[in-house]
N, C-alpha and C positions, 0 to 999 in steps of 0.2 A: 539742428540747423540744416536748412536745405543747402546742399552743395552745388555750386555752379562754376563753370569755367571762367565766369566773369568776376568771381571773387578775387580779392587780393589775398594771397597765401603767404605763410611764413613758416619757418622751421629753423632749427639749429643745424648748421651745415658742417659742423666739426664734431669729432667724437666726443661723447659726454665723458667728463672726468677732468682731472687736473691737467692743465696745459697752459702754454703762454698766451694763446688767443682762443676765444670762442666767437664764432661768426653766426649771427642771426640774420637770415636772408628773407627779404620780402620781394614778391613779384606780383604785379597787377596794376590796374588803373589807379588805385589809391595808394600805391606804395610810397610815393613821395609825400602825399598828404599825411599819411599815418606817421612817417618818419619825422615830419615837422612837429607832431604832437609830443614825441618822446625825446627828441634830440635838440640840444642847445649848442650851437657852434660857439667856439671861443671868440670869434669875431662878431658875434651877435646877429649874423645873417640867417635868413630862413633857408631851409633845405630846398625849397621850391626855386630859389634864386641861383642855386649852384649849377655850374656847367656840367654837361655829361662827362662821364669817365674821369671824375676828379675825386680826391680824398680830402676829408676835412676833420680837424680835431675838435673835440668838444666833450660834452657830458650827456649821459642819459639821465633824465629827470623823472622822479616819482613824487607827485604832489608838491612840486617846487624844490624838493631836496635831491641832491646828487645820488643816483643809484649806482653809477659806474662811470669811469673815465673811458672814452671810446674814440675810435676813428670811424667815420662814416664814408662809404663809397657809394656814389650815385652813378647809375648807368641808365640813360634814357632810351626808350624804344625808338627805332626797331633794332638798333645795334647792340643787342644783348642776347644772352643764352636762350631766353624764352620769347624774344621779340616783344616783350612787355617792359615797362619800367621796372628796374630792379634796384633795390637798396640793400646794402650789406652793412650791418653794424658790427664792427670788430671790437668786442669788449674783452675784458680779462677772462682767461680760460678758467674753468672750474664749474662745478655743478650749480652752485647758488647764483653766481654772477650771470651766466647765460640763461638760467631759468627765469631770473627776475626780468631781464630784458625781454625775453620771449613773452612772458606774461603781460608786460606793459604794451607790447606791440599788439597782442591779441585783444587786450582790453580797449585798444584804440581803434579797432575795426577790422583787423586781419583775422583770418581763420587758419588753424593749423593745417599744414599741407598733408596730403595723403602720401604714402610711399611712392616715390618716383614721379610726383606730380609736376615738379619743375621740368624734368626731362619730357614728360608727357606733353606739357605745353609747348616745349620746343618742337616736338613732332607735329602737334596739331597746328602750329603756326607755320609749318613748312621749313623751319630752320634745319631740321634733321629728318631723314626718312626713318622708317621703323628699324631697319638693320643697323643704322648708325646709332639710333637711340639705345638699342640693345648692346652695342659696342661700348657705350658709356659704362654699363655695369661690368662688362668684361675688363675694361681698363682699370676700374676700381679694384676688381678681384684678381688681377693678374698675379701669377705666382712666380714668374721669372721675367728677366728683362726681355727675352725673346717672345714670351706670350704677351707681354705688354706691347711690343712692337706690332704683333699680329692684331691685337685689339685696336691699336691706333690706326692701322691700315684700314680696318673696317669702319672706324669712326670717320676717317677721311673720305670714305665713300668707295673704297676699292671693290667691295662685294656688290654694292648698289650699282656701280657703273657696269659691272659684268652682267648682272641680272637684267638691268634696264636695256642693255644691248640685245639680250636674247628676246626680251619682250618686244622690242622694236622690230626685230626680224620676223617674229611670229605675226605681228600686226600687219606687216607688209604682205606676208603670205595670205593672211585672212582677207585682206583687201582684194587680192587677185581672185581668190575663191568666190567671195561674195559678189564680185563683178560678174562672174560667169553665171551666178544664180539669178541676179537681177536682169542680166542681158543674155538670155539663153541662145540668141542668134549668134553671139560672139563666144561660142564655147571654147574652152581651153584646148589647144591642140596637144597631141601626144608629146611633141617636143617641149612645149611649154610646161606640161605636167612633169616631165622628167627634170626640168630646171627647178620647178617648185619643190620636187622631191629632194633634189640636191641641197636646196636651201634649208629644208626641214632637217635633213641629215646633219647639216652644219650646226643647227640649233641643238640637235640631239647630242652631238659631240660636246658642245659647250656645257650642257646640263650634266652630262656624264662626268666631265672633268671636275665640276663642283661637287658632285656626289662622291667621287673618289677621294676628294680632299678631306672628307668628313672625319676619317680615322685620325689623321694628323691634327686636324683642327681640334678634336676633342682631347687629344693628348696635350696639345699646347694650352688648352683652356682648363682642363680638369686634372691633368697629370696622369701618371701611370702608377698603379699599385704594385710594388715589388716586395715580395716576401723573402726575408732571409730565414732559411730553414735548415734543419739538420738535427742530428741526434745531440744530446747534451754534451757540453764541454768541447766543441769543435772550434770555438772562436767566433760564434755568431755576434755576440754583443761587442766584442773587440772590433770586429769588422764594421759594425754599425757606427761605433764611435769614430773610427778612422774615416769613414765616408762622410760623416757629419762634421768632422774636424773639431770635435769637442766631446768631452766625456758626458754623454747623455745617459748611458746605461751602466749599471753596476757590473763590474767585471770581477770574477773570482775563479780560482782553480777548482772550486767545489762544484761538481755537476748539479744542475738544476737551480742555479742562482736566479736566473730569469724565470719568474713565475707568471708574468703577464705580458701581453703583446705591447710593444712600445712603437708608436707611429710618429714619424717626423718627415718634413718635406726637405728635399735637397734639389739642387739645380745641377744637372749634368749636361754640359754642352747645350744649355738652353732648354733642356727637357725637364719639366717638373716631375720629380719622382717621389711618390709617397712611399717611403721606405719603412718597412715593418720588421722589427726584431721580435721573433717569437720564442716561446718556451720550447726547449728540446723535448721531443716526444720519446718517452721511455715507458717503462712499466710504472704508471702512476699508482701509488698505494694509498695516498691520502686524498681527501675530497678536493683540496686546493689544486693538487697536481692533476686530478682528473678534469677539473674545470679548465685548467691551463691547456691541457691537451685538446679539449673540445674547441677552445677559442682558436688555437693554432690551426686546427683542421678547417675551421670556418674561414679564416683568413686565406688559407690555401685555396679554398673553393672560389673566393672572390678575386684573388690576385691575377693580374695581367701577366706577370712574369715571376718566375721563381729563381732565387739565387740559392742553390743547394750547396751547402758547405760540408766538406769532408775533412777529416783529420788525416793529413798525408803521412803522419808519423806512425800510423797504424793501418793494418790491413782492413779491407772491406769486411764488415760483419753483418749479422742479420738486421741490426738496427739501421745500418746504412741502406741495406736492400729494401727495408720497409719505407724509408724516405724516398727512394727512387720510385717505388710503386705509387706513393702518394702524389708525386708530381708528374706521373706518366700522362702524356698527352698535352702537357702545359709547356708553353714557351719558357725555356730555362737556360741557365748558365751553370755549369758544374764548377765549383770553386774548391780547389784542393789546397787547404791552408797548411801552415807549418812546413812549407817546402824547404826551409832552412835546416830541417831535421831529416831531409831525404823524402822520398816518395814511396812508401811501402804500399800505398793504396793502388799503385799502378799494376797493371797485369791484365790477364784475360777476363777476369770477373769485372773489373772496372770498364774495360773496353766494351763488353757486352751490355752492361747497364747504361753506359753513357752514349751508346751508339745513336747517331743522329743529332746529338747536342754538342755544342762547343764547350771545351773545358779550359781551365787556366790554373796554373800553379802559382800560389802567392804565399807571402808570409806577412801576416799582420804585425807580428812582433818586430820583424826586421824591415818593415815597410817595403817589401819586394813586390813589384808588379802591380802596385795599387793604382797608379796612373793608367796603366794598360787595362786594368779591370774596369775603371770608370768609362773608358772608351768602348769597351766591349758591351757594357750595359747599355750605353747609348745606341750602339749598333743593333743590339737585340730589340730595342723598342721599335725602331722603324727603318733601320739601315743607315743611320747616321744622325748628325746633329740637326737641330731645327734651323732651317734656312728661311730667314725672314724676308729674303728677296723674292720668294716664290709668288706666284699669282694668288689671288684671294682664296682663303680657305674657309670652309663651312665648319662652324664649331657649335652649332645649335641644332638640337633634335627637331625643333619646329621648322627650321630651314630645310633640314634633310627630308622631312615628311613632305613638304611642299615640292621640293625638287623631284622626289620619287613619283609623286602624282603627275607632275608636269611631264616627266620622262615617259611615263606610260601613255599619256595623251598624244605626245608628239610621235612616239613610236607607232601608234595607231594611225596617225596622219600619214606617215611615210608609207606604211603598208597600203593604206586606202588609195593614195595617189598613184602608187605603182601598179596596183592590181585592179580591184573593183571600185572604180571611181564614182562616189556619190557625194557631190559637193556639199549638200546640206549637212551630212554627217561629219564630213571633214571640218566644216566650219564650226560645228559644235565642239569637236575635240580641240581645235585651235583656241577657241574662247576659254575652254576649261584650263588649258595649259597657261594661257595669259593670266587667268584669274589666280591660279596656284602660285605662279611666279610673283604676282602682285602681292600676295600675302607676305612675302619676304620683305619687300620694301615698304609695304603699307598702302599700296595703291588700291588694294581690295582687302579690307580688314574690318572685322566687327568690333563693337565695343567690348564684348566679352573677351576677345583675344587681347585687346589693349589692356584691360584690367588684369588679366593673368600675367602679362609681361611686366607691367610696371609695379605690381604688388611685390615683386622680388627686390625692388630697389629699397635703399634706406630712405627715411623720411625726408632728409634734407637735400636730396639730389633730384 
């Protein structure tokens, strides 16, 4: 089938599986017509006669027989998600019920939507710009309440407003520069050039602010990988369970109980932390132990931060020294467990090994300093909790790349205006910066980029 943006599309917009409700969504010029073919309202009225944004009870029919009991919601263009007519059939949840309704809708003239096609149509219709459309996916995938708020800010247009403001300023500068090209008798004076340079520096500062937010934005979006490491039997798994607030990992006094890495997500002060409990690294004699050690080392290489656990009831030994060597150069917190039994690990050796890193004495068994530990982990990530009241943050590698390119162009503009002024070259750099910033909001974007963005979405969104 040849696919067109004029087609009426459909998809199941709820997770496949058992559930209370399954929603089959239609969007397009024929959405209401197709719904009329498969839905019979209890009051006998046609779907085409229903008012916009109303809900109606009835049945989905298949060859005159009832296929399912359903509620139908009708939303007429342009006040819809896609700015097209939208119909949603709320049937019973479950694989067979939703599958049957979807098949009937397709047989009646709709085609199955591509991944993200509903949101793509919202972008193409002008309801959302590209950064807002991408925020839809971030909203769906948000891992913590704070990352959800960050995504919603972008969805509401926070990032778009900031980027569009920068584009407008660059457009004003471009107009001034091009005027001097078109009318050489009215050349820009040195004073005017310094004013333009100041305006370009202001734009440069705005772009830099967005670039600098990328680290926090990625943390809010993807989370931080934190590895709990240490020699066998220091309390790593017990600590993992305590931070998760549930018994996720088997705990035993027998060294080497944990043979594989266990990864879970936790929320610390709004920061998504991918917490990994790893097997203790000792002298592995069996094949399984050797594989566990290899996997632990692999996680250590990938980890953003290391939570190095020591047994405070024992003195520092060679195994502890080896662990310190393995996390050397990595952002880390030294956790001295079993503090209720004293701290024999303390002393010159510990001070030398832990120099430059913060440490904390805790007791998992007695629940001592665990709340403080959580705060210190949050501080280790970026110096505090996630503040959703901040200005817009960049959480996309695509956005970061565009900002980097725009920054270089504007930096070149500032230098050219202040030094060897060649208006034609300055105008080229300005237009490149505007183009690159436009890639963020979709003002300048190719079909290939659109396809790469929306293929990450689920079918029904």
